[in-house]
ROMI-764034 format. One line per field, with one value per residue: x, y, z of N, C-alpha, C in turn. Coordinates in steps of 0.1 Angstrom, whole numbers, plus 2048, in hexadecimal, padded with zeros to 3 digits. Layout:
<recs>
n.X (X:...)
n.Y (Y:...)
n.Z (Z:...)
ca.X (X:...)
ca.Y (Y:...)
ca.Z (Z:...)
c.X (X:...)
c.Y (Y:...)
c.Z (Z:...)
</recs>
This chain:
<recs>
n.X (83C:864:876:887:892:897:87E:858:84F:862:861:874:87F:88D:8B3:8CC:8EE:90D:92E:951:93B:92B:933:941:956:960:96C:975:974:95F:94B:924:921:900:8F0:8D1:8AF:892:875:866:846:82A:81E:82C:840:83A:831:832:854:85C:87F:892:8A1:8BB:8CE:8DA:8ED:8F4:909:911:914:90D:90F:8FB:8F2:8DA:8C4:8AB:890:88E:8A1:8BC:8B9:8BD:8D6:8DB:8D4:8EF:903:90F:92A:926:908:907:916)
n.Y (6B1:6B4:6C7:6BE:6C5:6E1:6E1:6DF:6C9:6B6:699:69A:674:66E:67A:67D:686:682:679:689:697:687:671:67D:68C:6A4:6C0:6E4:6F1:6E0:6D2:6D0:6AE:6A4:68D:67E:674:671:673:66D:67C:66E:676:68A:678:671:689:698:6A0:6A1:692:67B:67E:66F:676:694:6AA:6C0:6D8:6F1:702:6EE:6D5:6BE:69D:690:674:669:650:636:633:636:61E:60F:612:608:5ED:5E5:5ED:603:618:634:634:61D:62C)
n.Z (91F:918:904:8E6:8D4:8BA:8AF:8B7:8B6:8BA:8D7:8F4:8FF:915:927:924:93F:938:936:942:958:95E:969:97D:980:96E:96F:978:955:94F:933:932:929:916:90C:8F7:8F1:8DB:8D3:8AF:8A3:89A:883:879:86F:855:84A:82A:816:82F:83E:84C:866:87C:88F:8A6:8AE:8C0:8C7:8E0:903:90F:901:8EE:8DE:8D1:8C9:8B5:8C0:8B8:8A6:8B8:8C7:8B1:8AF:8C6:8C6:8B9:8C7:8C9:8D1:8DE:8E7:8FB:90C)
ca.X (84B:86C:874:892:896:890:86D:853:844:865:868:880:87A:89B:8BB:8DB:8F4:919:941:94D:933:927:941:94D:96C:95E:97B:96F:973:95B:940:925:919:8F6:8E7:8C4:8A9:889:869:859:832:830:81E:839:84C:82E:82D:838:85D:86A:88B:896:8B4:8BF:8D2:8D6:8F7:8F3:915:913:918:90A:90C:8F5:8F0:8C9:8BF:89A:898:893:8B4:8BF:8B4:8C3:8E5:8DD:8E1:8FC:912:913:92D:91D:8FC:90C:91F)
ca.Y (6A6:6C0:6CA:6BA:6CD:6EC:6DC:6E1:6BA:6A9:697:68E:670:669:684:67C:689:676:67A:68C:69B:675:669:682:689:6B0:6D2:6F2:6F8:6D6:6D7:6C6:6A9:699:684:67D:666:678:673:676:67E:665:680:695:671:675:697:69F:6A7:693:68F:678:685:666:678:6A1:6AF:6D2:6E4:6FF:705:6E3:6CB:6B4:692:68A:665:667:63C:62E:634:631:612:604:616:604:5DE:5E5:5ED:611:621:644:62E:618:636)
ca.Z (91C:910:8ED:8E6:8C3:8B5:8A7:8C3:8B2:8BE:8E6:8F9:90E:91C:923:936:943:937:935:951:965:961:974:98E:97D:96B:96D:973:951:946:930:933:91C:918:903:8FA:8E8:8DA:8CB:8A8:89E:886:878:877:869:84B:842:81E:81D:83B:83C:85B:86E:888:897:8A7:8B9:8CA:8D2:8E6:90C:916:8F8:8EF:8DB:8CF:8C1:8B0:8C5:8A3:89F:8C2:8C5:8AA:8B1:8D6:8C1:8B4:8D3:8C6:8E2:8E2:8EF:902:91A)
c.X (858:871:885:89F:88F:884:866:84F:854:862:86D:883:885:8A7:8BF:8E4:903:926:942:944:928:920:94C:958:96D:966:972:96A:963:952:936:91E:90A:8F1:8D8:8BD:894:880:86A:850:834:820:827:845:843:829:837:847:866:86F:893:8A6:8B2:8BF:8D8:8E3:8F2:907:910:917:917:907:905:8F0:8E0:8CA:8B4:89A:898:89E:8BD:8C3:8BF:8D0:8EA:8E0:8E6:904:916:91D:929:913:8FB:913:90E)
c.Y (6B3:6BE:6C6:6BC:6DA:6ED:6DD:6CE:6B0:6A8:696:684:66A:66F:67D:683:680:67D:679:68D:690:66F:66C:688:69A:6B5:6DA:6F4:6EC:6DD:6CD:6C0:6A3:691:67F:675:673:673:67A:678:678:671:68A:685:66F:67E:693:6A2:6A1:68C:688:67C:67E:66A:68D:69E:6BF:6D8:6F0:704:6F2:6D7:6C1:6AA:692:67D:666:656:637:62B:631:625:603:607:60D:5FA:5DC:5E9:5F8:614:630:640:627:623:63B)
c.Z (918:909:8F4:8D7:8C5:8B5:8B5:8C2:8B6:8D0:8EB:8FF:917:919:934:935:942:933:943:959:969:968:97A:98B:974:975:96D:966:945:944:935:924:920:908:904:8ED:8EA:8CD:8BE:8A5:899:87C:875:86B:858:843:836:81D:823:836:84A:85C:87D:897:896:8B0:8BB:8CA:8D7:8F6:913:905:8F8:8E3:8D3:8C5:8BD:8B7:8BC:8A0:8AD:8C7:8B6:8A8:8C0:8CF:8BD:8B8:8D2:8D0:8E0:8E9:8F5:90F:91F)
</recs>
């Protein structure tokens, strides 16, 4: 599996290229943007002091927005535009 974040226990189950590169409209100065979905292991969910973080954003040369699968499905059911992209 592919690591979706800084912790080795967060596993990416879906990663897609979005925005201008996905639609073939990217110019030479366009950055690459990704959306991804990850799964948190059950043991981590029940860890003492665990703080749920449904959305994660990384701004670098390649921007990435990640959602935990439960949060992703909740947003999808609400018809959230970022999820539908």
